[in-house]
N, C-alpha and C positions, 0 to 999 in steps of 0.2 A: 504494500500500500504506500503510495507516495505521500510525503509530508505536505500538509496544507501550508499555503503561503500566508504569512501574517499580513493583513491589509495595511497595517501601520508601517511595517518594514518596507513594503512595496511603495507606499506613498513617500516615505523618507528617501528611498533610492531615486524615485522620480524627481523629487524636489532638488536633491543634490545634483542630479544629472542636468536639470534645466539650468541651474546656476553655472555649472561647469561649461555647458554649451554656450551660454550667453557670454561668459568671460572669454572663452576661446575666440568667439567671433569679434567681440569688441576690442580685445587686446590686439588681435591680428590686424584690425583696421586702424586703430588709434594709438596703439602702444600702451604700455603699463601706466605711465604717468599721465597720459592723455585721456585715460578712462576713469570716470568716477564710479564709486560704489553704487550711487543712486541709479546710474545708467544700467549697471548690471542687474540690479534688483528689478528695475522697470521692465527690461527686456525678458528677464526670467519669469516675471509675474509673481514674485514672492516678496514677503515683508522683510524688513531689516533683521528682525529676530531670527528668521529662518537661516539667513546667511551665517550669523554668529553661532548658530546651533551646530553648523558643520565646519566652520573655519574660524580660527582665532583672530585673524586679521586679513587685510587685503594682501599683505606680504605673504602670509602663509598660503593664501588662495593662489597667488601667482606661482609659488613653488610647486603646488599640487598640479596646476595646469601645465607647467613646463615639463614636469616629470611624466605626466600622462601623455603629452604630445611626443615627448622623447621616446617613451616605451612603444607607443603605437608605430612610430616611424621606424625605429630600429627593428621591431618585430617583422615589418615588411621587408626590410633589407636583409635580415637573417635568412629569410626564405630564398631570396635570390643568391646571396653570397654563399649559401650552403648547398646550392645545386651543383653538384660535381659532375653532372652530365655536360656542363660547360667548362671551358678552360678558365683559369684564374682571371686572365685579362678580359675575357668575354663576360665573366661575372661582374667585374668592376664596371665595365662599359654599360652593362644592362642595368645596374643600379642607377646610374645617372640618366640613362635613357628613360627609365621608368618614371623618374621625377619630371624629366623634360616633357614626356608624353602627357603627364597629369596637368602640367602647366599649359600645354597646347590645348587640352580639352576644356579646361576651366577658365582659361584666359590668362595672358601674361601679367596682368596686374593683380593676380591673386595674392593675398597676404597670408603668409605662414607665420604661426605664432613665434617660434623660436628665432628665426632670422629677424623678425620684426623687433623683438625685444633685444636681440644682440646689438642693434643699432643704437640703443640707448643705455648700454651697459654702464657708462660713466655716471648715469643718473639713477641707477638701480641700487637698492639696498644690497648688502653683502649676501644674504641668503638667496635672493632672486638672481643676482649676478652669478653666484656659485652654481646654481641650477642650470643656467644657460651654458656656463663654461663646461660643466659636466656632460651636457648633451653633445657638445662638439667633441669632447675628448673620447667619449664612447663611440661616436661615429668614426673618428679617426682610427681608433683601436680595431674596429671591425675591418676597416679597409686595409690596415697594416698587416693583419693576418693573411689576407688574400694576396697582398703584395709579396709576402714571404713565400706563399705557395707558387706564385708566378715566377719568382727567382729560382726556386727549386726545379721548376719545369723548364727553365731556360727562356721564359717569355719576357722577363723583366731583368734588366742588367743588374748583376750582383753588386755593382758599385753604388747603387742607391741604398741609403739607409731607409729601411721600411717604414719606420715611424715618421721620419722627416718627410718622406715622399707622401705618405698618407695625409699628413698635416697640410702639405702644399696642395694636394688634390682638393681637400676641403676648402682651403682658402681661395683657390682659383674658382671653385664652384660657387662659393658664396659671393665672390666678386661678380661672376657672370649673372647670378640671380639678381643682384642689385642693379646691374646694367640693364637686365631685362625689364625691371620696373621703370627705369628711366626711359627706355626706348619703346616700351609697351610692345615688345616683340620677343619671341623666343630665339631670335637669331644669335644672341650672345651665348645661349646654352648650346646651340649647334656649333658655334666657334670653339667653345670649350671642348666638346667631344672630338672635334677634328684635330685640334692642337694636341690634346693630351694623348689620344689613342692612335693617331696617325703620325704624329711627330715625336712627342716626348717619349712615349712608351714603345712606339713603333720601331724606333731605332735599335731596340734590343733584339728584334726578331730577324 
């Protein structure tokens, strides 16, 4: 016999989820400091007391949002990077193509939470800043492992430091994403793919 679902528990989960969804959308559009708590509550359709039932402060809320966005994104990447039916370099390329294709489908001006908050790190509190920094570090660490596999397979030059190369890939990608926002075109993402995989890494093969 399946256990019955407590109506109050379901209601609490729904309320918390509405607050998180509102925060993700508003922080993605307006940034952390540009979004007021009242805006989040209005969009979520919940009273102020409900917010503080789940989150101790706006800062704590921001950390939860970043960690959630980070985990969702990295889970997607792990599926691709762990697919050993593809070569290491193909897996790396597919990760970036996957995000490029999402931007192409949703529009080049789409605002992603973590890159948006990364642009205002100098104005963020230390816990929120640390959460953003952690997201990028984990992304780089995933890429670095596949770079090592690529070196073992002879696809990537052994002269590259895997961790440094992974960090550079992330930095180049984020720069291309910012340029995409400026130009309102995914062309910078395609330029990234061409340069990195046809020139920078292509020279090893």
